[in-house]
C-alpha positions in Angstrom: 0.0 0.0 0.0 1.4 3.4 -1.0 1.0 6.5 0.8 0.3 9.8 -0.9 1.7 12.9 0.4 -0.8 15.6 0.9 0.4 18.3 -1.6 -1.3 21.7 -1.7 -4.0 22.0 -4.5 -4.9 25.0 -6.7 -8.5 25.8 -7.7 -9.1 27.2 -11.3 -12.2 29.2 -12.2 -13.2 29.1 -15.9 -15.7 31.7 -17.3 -17.3 31.3 -20.7 -18.0 34.8 -22.4 -19.9 35.1 -25.7 -18.1 37.4 -28.1 -20.2 39.7 -30.4 -20.1 38.7 -34.1 -19.0 41.5 -36.6 -21.8 43.2 -38.5 -22.0 42.2 -42.2 -21.2 44.8 -45.0 -24.1 46.3 -47.0 -22.0 47.0 -50.1 -22.4 43.5 -51.7 -26.1 43.6 -51.1 -26.4 47.1 -52.7 -24.4 46.0 -55.7 -26.5 42.9 -56.1 -29.7 45.0 -56.1 -28.3 47.4 -58.7 -27.2 44.6 -61.0 -30.5 42.9 -60.7 -32.4 46.1 -61.5 -30.3 46.8 -64.6 -30.9 43.2 -65.8 -34.6 43.6 -65.3 -34.7 47.0 -67.1 -32.7 45.7 -70.0 -35.0 42.8 -70.4 -38.1 44.9 -70.3 -37.0 47.9 -72.4 -35.0 46.2 -75.1 -37.1 45.2 -78.1 -37.4 41.6 -78.9 -35.4 40.9 -82.1 -37.2 38.4 -84.2 -35.2 36.7 -87.0 -35.8 38.3 -90.4 -35.6 36.4 -93.7 -35.0 38.0 -97.1 -35.9 36.5 -100.4 -36.4 37.3 -104.1 -39.6 36.0 -105.6 -40.9 35.9 -109.2 -44.6 36.2 -109.9 -46.7 36.8 -113.0 -47.8 40.4 -113.7 -51.5 41.1 -113.7 -52.2 43.5 -116.6 -54.7 46.4 -116.0 -56.2 48.9 -118.4 -54.3 51.4 -120.6 -54.1 55.0 -119.5 -53.2 58.0 -121.7 -51.1 61.0 -120.4 -50.4 64.2 -122.3 -47.9 67.0 -121.8 -46.5 69.9 -123.8 -43.4 72.1 -123.5 -42.4 75.4 -125.2 -39.6 75.2 -127.8 -37.3 78.1 -126.9 -35.2 79.1 -129.9 -31.5 79.6 -129.3 -30.2 79.5 -132.9 -29.4 82.8 -134.6 -29.2 83.2 -138.4 -27.8 86.5 -139.8 -28.8 87.7 -143.2 -26.3 90.2 -144.7 -27.4 93.5 -146.3 -28.4 93.3 -150.0 -27.7 95.8 -152.8 -30.3 97.6 -154.7 -30.3 97.2 -158.5 -31.8 99.0 -161.5 -31.2 100.4 -165.0 -29.7 103.7 -166.1 -30.8 105.3 -169.3 -28.1 107.3 -171.1 -28.6 109.7 -174.0 -25.9 111.3 -176.0 -26.5 114.7 -177.8 -23.0 114.8 -179.2 -22.1 113.9 -182.8 -19.3 111.7 -181.2 -20.1 108.4 -179.7 -19.4 108.0 -176.0 -18.1 105.0 -174.0 -19.2 104.7 -170.4 -16.8 102.4 -168.6 -17.8 99.6 -166.1 -18.1 100.8 -162.5 -18.7 104.3 -163.7 -20.2 105.9 -160.6 -22.8 108.7 -160.3 -25.0 109.5 -157.3 -23.8 106.4 -155.4 -24.8 104.1 -158.4 -22.2 102.2 -160.4 -22.6 100.7 -163.9 -22.2 96.9 -164.2 -20.3 96.9 -167.5 -19.0 99.0 -170.3 -21.7 100.6 -172.5 -21.4 102.4 -175.8 -23.7 105.3 -176.4 -24.0 106.2 -180.1 -23.8 109.8 -181.3 -26.8 111.9 -181.9 -28.1 112.6 -185.4 -30.8 114.4 -187.2 -33.3 111.9 -185.9 -32.5 112.6 -182.3 -30.1 111.8 -179.4 -28.0 108.6 -179.2 -29.6 106.2 -176.7 -28.4 103.3 -174.6 -29.2 101.6 -171.3 -27.0 99.8 -168.8 -27.7 97.8 -165.6 -26.3 99.4 -162.5 -26.2 98.8 -158.7 -26.0 101.0 -155.6 -22.6 101.4 -154.1 -24.1 101.3 -150.6 -25.8 98.1 -149.3 -29.1 98.3 -147.6 -32.4 100.1 -148.0 -30.5 103.4 -148.6 -29.8 102.1 -152.1 -33.5 101.9 -153.1 -34.0 104.9 -155.4 -37.3 106.2 -156.7 -37.6 107.0 -160.4 -35.6 110.1 -161.6 -33.6 110.1 -158.4 -30.6 110.2 -160.8 -31.0 113.0 -163.3 -27.5 114.3 -164.2 -25.5 115.7 -167.1 -22.0 114.4 -167.7 -20.0 116.8 -169.7 -22.1 118.9 -172.1 -24.0 116.3 -174.0 -24.5 113.0 -172.0 -27.6 112.7 -169.8 -28.0 109.9 -167.3 -31.3 109.1 -165.6 -33.0 106.2 -163.8 -36.4 106.1 -165.4 -37.5 103.3 -163.1 -36.8 102.6 -159.4 -33.8 100.8 -157.9 -35.1 98.0 -155.7 -33.8 95.0 -153.7 -31.8 96.8 -151.1 -32.3 95.4 -147.5 -30.5 96.1 -144.3 -28.7 93.2 -142.5 -30.8 91.5 -139.9 -30.8 88.4 -137.7 -33.6 86.0 -136.8 -33.8 83.3 -134.1 -34.7 79.7 -135.0 -35.2 76.5 -133.1 -32.3 74.1 -133.3 -32.5 70.3 -133.0 -31.1 70.7 -129.5 -33.9 73.2 -128.6 -36.5 70.7 -129.8 -34.8 67.9 -127.8 -34.7 70.0 -124.7 -38.5 70.7 -125.0 -39.1 67.0 -125.5 -37.2 66.1 -122.4 -39.2 68.6 -120.4 -42.4 67.1 -121.6 -41.2 63.6 -120.7 -40.3 64.8 -117.2 -43.9 66.0 -116.8 -45.2 62.7 -118.0 -43.0 60.8 -115.6 -44.6 62.5 -112.7 -48.1 61.9 -114.1 -47.6 58.2 -114.9 -46.0 57.1 -111.6 -46.8 53.5 -110.8 -46.0 50.0 -112.1 -46.5 49.7 -115.8 -45.0 48.3 -119.0 -42.9 50.7 -121.1 -45.2 53.3 -122.5 -45.8 54.0 -126.2 -44.9 57.5 -127.1 -46.4 59.8 -129.8 -45.4 63.5 -130.2 -46.3 66.4 -132.5 -44.0 69.3 -133.2 -45.3 72.8 -133.9 -43.3 75.9 -134.5 -42.8 76.8 -130.9 -44.4 73.9 -128.9 -44.0 70.2 -128.7 -46.8 67.9 -127.5 -46.2 64.4 -126.2 -48.7 61.5 -125.6 -47.9 58.4 -123.6 -50.1 55.3 -123.6 -49.2 53.1 -120.6 -50.6 49.7 -119.6 -50.4 49.5 -115.8 -49.9 46.2 -114.0 -50.5 44.8 -110.5 -49.5 41.7 -108.5 -50.7 39.6 -105.5 -48.4 38.3 -102.8 -49.1 36.9 -99.3 -49.7 39.5 -96.7 -46.7 38.5 -94.5 -44.3 39.7 -97.2 -42.8 43.2 -97.0 -41.8 44.5 -100.4 -38.5 46.4 -100.8 -38.2 46.5 -104.6 -40.1 45.5 -107.7 -38.6 44.9 -111.2 -40.3 44.1 -114.4 -38.8 41.1 -116.3 -40.8 40.3 -119.4 -44.2 39.3 -118.4 -43.2 38.6 -114.8 -42.3 40.7 -111.8 -39.1 40.1 -109.7 -39.8 41.3 -106.1 -37.4 41.7 -103.2 -39.1 40.9 -99.9 -38.4 40.3 -96.3 -40.5 38.4 -93.8 -40.5 36.9 -90.4 -40.6 33.1 -90.6 -43.3 31.3 -88.8 -42.2 29.3 -85.7 -41.6 25.6 -86.3 -43.3 23.4 -83.7 -41.2 20.4 -82.6 -43.3 17.6 -81.2 -41.7 15.6 -78.5 -43.2 12.3 -77.4 
């Protein structure tokens, strides 16, 4: 049997104290609420994009009645034609009272009138004066050369008399006139066609054209056969082209959903 020494003993007192837990941060919660709100707003406000299909279809044209359209346009002349001045012409009568014959040379000038050629005036005799005539022209062009009868009544020397027994005529001043050129008529035709384009808007075959040309106006007639077409209502047309007796149409549409049956 063993003996145990009586040693001194120590008493320990243990106290259990509950520590306060740290408060959670509100920032992650706030960020989560903001992100969720943005996601909801984007889903509500953004439009739903449905798939769009594009296609080119060819369908027969449906002919309608023929319509007539008319238009006219003024032909504005831009061409200029100039006519030069002309010279008056007439006849001079020459008498010779001398016993000696006289020769009047060509281009002999008197009172602004010149002879056209040489003329011989025979001498006078017991039967009367020598007599000759010669064609002549005014030396000045224009109306100023038109002379009334006896405007020339002159004595050359002592025995030669020169007169114009008839009028000098044919003198005209220079003048210009405007006329319509081929380009002027083409310009008027294009203007009339532009008017018809606005009148005949719509889908039609090429129009037949008839036109009449007056002095200062051009008239144009178009006869157009209009056409129509029929397509399903879900097609949206973006362009239409005529190809022979058919129409080529560019369309877009939203395809119908395809149902998949699952057993």
